[in-house]
Backbone as CSV, one residue per row, in Angstrom:
resi,resn,N_x,N_y,N_z,CA_x,CA_y,CA_z,C_x,C_y,C_z
1,SER,71.636,65.042,-56.027,72.669,65.970,-55.566,73.303,66.755,-56.714
2,MET,72.922,66.431,-57.956,73.479,67.152,-59.102,72.456,68.109,-59.724
3,GLU,71.319,68.301,-59.055,70.341,69.270,-59.552,70.895,70.674,-59.406
4,PRO,70.565,71.592,-60.214,69.545,71.571,-61.261,70.057,71.073,-62.608
5,PHE,71.314,70.701,-62.698,71.885,70.290,-63.986,71.380,68.925,-64.422
6,PHE,71.273,68.002,-63.493,70.767,66.664,-63.771,69.678,66.366,-62.741
7,PRO,68.404,66.515,-63.120,67.322,66.261,-62.173,67.376,64.840,-61.606
8,CYS,66.955,64.710,-60.374,66.954,63.418,-59.696,66.201,62.382,-60.527
9,GLY,66.814,61.242,-60.750,66.197,60.163,-61.506,66.385,60.250,-63.001
10,SER,67.035,61.310,-63.488,67.221,61.435,-64.938,68.380,60.555,-65.406
11,ASP,68.384,60.274,-66.687,69.468,59.513,-67.303,70.560,60.474,-67.746
12,VAL,71.799,60.028,-67.668,72.916,60.813,-68.189,73.685,59.951,-69.176
13,TYR,74.302,60.595,-70.128,75.150,59.895,-71.081,76.589,60.036,-70.620
14,VAL,77.315,58.938,-70.724,78.676,58.884,-70.200,79.620,58.392,-71.278
15,SER,80.756,59.069,-71.398,81.822,58.598,-72.273,82.821,57.831,-71.419
16,ALA,82.837,56.520,-71.581,83.760,55.692,-70.809,85.198,55.854,-71.292
17,SER,85.370,56.397,-72.484,86.725,56.555,-73.029,87.345,57.901,-72.669
18,ARG,86.602,58.728,-71.958,87.098,60.060,-71.605,86.985,60.278,-70.104
19,SER,88.080,60.697,-69.495,88.062,61.060,-68.072,87.582,62.502,-67.947
20,PRO,86.814,62.794,-66.902,86.351,64.174,-66.742,87.494,65.092,-66.331
21,ASP,87.456,66.316,-66.842,88.392,67.338,-66.389,87.991,67.760,-64.978
22,GLU,88.915,68.418,-64.289,88.621,68.860,-62.937,87.392,69.765,-62.942
23,PHE,86.495,69.515,-62.005,85.199,70.179,-61.819,84.155,69.777,-62.858
24,ASP,84.472,68.889,-63.793,83.459,68.305,-64.662,82.737,67.204,-63.884
25,ALA,81.584,66.795,-64.383,80.856,65.690,-63.764,81.383,64.369,-64.308
26,GLY,81.503,63.430,-63.429,81.914,62.083,-63.806,81.065,61.068,-63.067
27,ILE,81.193,59.827,-63.496,80.538,58.721,-62.804,81.636,57.964,-62.074
28,PHE,81.468,57.798,-60.776,82.480,57.188,-59.927,81.887,55.995,-59.192
29,PHE,82.690,54.955,-59.041,82.309,53.793,-58.246,83.150,53.836,-56.989
30,TYR,82.492,54.021,-55.844,83.212,54.137,-54.573,82.361,53.527,-53.466
31,GLU,82.975,52.654,-52.689,82.314,51.978,-51.572,80.989,51.336,-52.003
32,ASN,81.050,50.608,-53.108,79.913,49.865,-53.645,78.739,50.749,-54.063
33,LYS,79.024,52.015,-54.371,77.992,52.925,-54.862,78.466,53.556,-56.156
34,VAL,77.526,53.784,-57.066,77.813,54.525,-58.284,77.313,55.942,-58.053
35,LEU,78.229,56.912,-58.212,77.935,58.304,-57.894,78.171,59.197,-59.101
36,CYS,77.282,60.137,-59.306,77.490,61.196,-60.294,77.911,62.415,-59.499
37,ARG,79.146,62.875,-59.725,79.682,63.990,-58.952,80.671,64.789,-59.777
38,GLN,80.838,66.047,-59.398,81.972,66.821,-59.870,83.155,66.398,-59.013
39,TRP,84.340,66.670,-59.498,85.496,66.259,-58.704,86.568,67.340,-58.754
40,CYS,87.431,67.294,-57.753,88.639,68.107,-57.753,89.656,67.429,-56.835
41,GLU,90.870,67.897,-56.931,91.956,67.365,-56.112,92.595,68.548,-55.387
42,ASP,92.892,68.371,-54.107,93.532,69.472,-53.378,95.048,69.298,-53.359
43,PHE,95.731,70.217,-52.692,97.195,70.248,-52.683,97.818,68.994,-52.086
44,SER,97.087,68.284,-51.232,97.640,67.082,-50.595,97.370,65.813,-51.403
45,GLY,96.636,65.954,-52.513,96.303,64.788,-53.335,94.985,64.145,-52.966
46,THR,94.257,64.744,-52.026,92.946,64.220,-51.650,91.959,64.472,-52.791
47,LEU,91.208,63.447,-53.132,90.184,63.533,-54.176,88.869,63.923,-53.515
48,HIS,88.217,64.947,-54.039,86.928,65.400,-53.517,85.859,65.145,-54.565
49,LEU,84.827,64.406,-54.183,83.660,64.172,-55.029,82.563,65.092,-54.514
50,LEU,82.134,66.019,-55.371,81.289,67.132,-54.943,79.927,67.123,-55.620
51,PRO,78.838,67.240,-54.843,77.530,67.454,-55.453,77.473,68.849,-56.071
52,ALA,76.772,69.011,-57.153,76.631,70.333,-57.786,75.676,71.213,-57.001
53,ASN,74.766,70.619,-56.281,73.755,71.357,-55.532,74.284,71.671,-54.132
54,PRO,74.440,72.960,-53.785,74.966,73.316,-52.462,74.112,72.809,-51.303
55,ALA,72.834,72.527,-51.546,71.983,71.988,-50.483,72.461,70.611,-50.022
56,PHE,73.276,69.947,-50.846,73.769,68.614,-50.516,75.262,68.619,-50.187
57,ARG,75.779,69.750,-49.742,77.212,69.835,-49.438,77.632,68.830,-48.376
58,ASP,76.688,68.365,-47.558,77.011,67.356,-46.549,77.298,65.987,-47.180
59,ARG,77.064,65.858,-48.475,77.338,64.600,-49.189,78.674,64.626,-49.931
60,CYS,79.488,65.641,-49.665,80.835,65.676,-50.242,81.621,64.481,-49.704
61,ILE,82.438,63.920,-50.552,83.269,62.781,-50.160,84.721,63.166,-50.388
62,ALA,85.529,63.029,-49.349,86.964,63.298,-49.446,87.700,61.970,-49.327
63,ILE,88.506,61.657,-50.342,89.246,60.390,-50.373,90.728,60.723,-50.313
64,PRO,91.380,60.436,-49.178,92.812,60.741,-49.052,93.639,60.007,-50.101
65,LYS,94.748,60.601,-50.462,95.596,60.063,-51.521,95.911,58.575,-51.357
66,PRO,96.267,58.082,-50.141,96.578,56.654,-50.013,95.395,55.724,-50.295
67,LEU,94.167,56.253,-50.274,92.971,55.420,-50.481,92.309,55.646,-51.834
68,ARG,92.923,56.470,-52.668,92.296,56.801,-53.950,92.109,55.610,-54.871
69,ASP,92.896,54.567,-54.685,92.731,53.389,-55.545,91.418,52.662,-55.263
70,ARG,90.707,53.048,-54.224,89.395,52.463,-53.917,88.275,53.130,-54.713
71,CYS,88.594,54.194,-55.414,87.610,54.925,-56.216,87.941,54.739,-57.693
72,LEU,86.950,54.339,-58.455,87.130,54.109,-59.880,86.273,55.102,-60.665
73,CYS,86.894,55.823,-61.578,86.147,56.719,-62.457,85.679,55.903,-63.659
74,LEU,84.370,55.869,-63.879,83.796,55.091,-64.972,83.674,55.894,-66.256
75,GLY,83.844,57.218,-66.166,83.791,58.036,-67.368,83.288,59.433,-67.084
76,SER,83.252,60.220,-68.130,82.840,61.618,-68.065,81.385,61.743,-68.504
77,VAL,80.614,62.501,-67.729,79.223,62.767,-68.097,79.222,63.757,-69.259
78,LEU,78.489,63.442,-70.307,78.390,64.313,-71.471,77.297,65.339,-71.215
79,PHE,77.667,66.604,-71.314,76.750,67.699,-71.025,77.058,68.824,-71.986
80,GLU,76.033,69.567,-72.407,76.229,70.558,-73.470,77.013,71.791,-73.038
81,ARG,77.223,71.977,-71.749,78.001,73.136,-71.300,78.873,72.765,-70.103
82,LYS,79.791,73.632,-69.797,80.695,73.434,-68.667,79.926,73.710,-67.373
83,LEU,80.033,72.800,-66.425,79.389,73.022,-65.135,80.165,74.065,-64.340
84,PRO,79.472,74.926,-63.609,80.192,75.886,-62.775,80.851,75.182,-61.590
85,ARG,81.942,75.753,-61.119,82.580,75.201,-59.921,81.648,75.405,-58.732
86,PRO,81.586,74.415,-57.850,80.783,74.617,-56.632,81.333,75.814,-55.848
87,THR,80.439,76.551,-55.223,80.841,77.731,-54.468,81.084,77.415,-52.995
88,TYR,81.025,76.173,-52.634,81.263,75.736,-51.263,82.440,74.783,-51.251
89,ARG,82.911,74.409,-50.068,83.906,73.355,-49.837,84.489,73.473,-48.503
C-alpha cells in the first residue's frame, strides 16, 4: 500500500528515536498488525493512517481520539525525500 515509494516486500529503515512528522511514513502497531503508513490528524483529533498508493485508499484507518492509545508509533521510516501528501481522503 506504500508503492511506488516502498515496493511490496521491500525492507525499510526505521528510526525508533524519531516520530514521523505529519504525512511522513511511520511504522505503527495497531490491532496486532505492524503497518507502514503515512499519517495525519484531523480537527477532531482522529488519527488517520494512510496508504501512499491511491489504489489502496480503502485501507485507510481512522482511529478516533478516545481510542488512539491503542495505536503505537514504532518510529519514522527513513527516506531520502519528503513523501507527497495523499491526494485522496
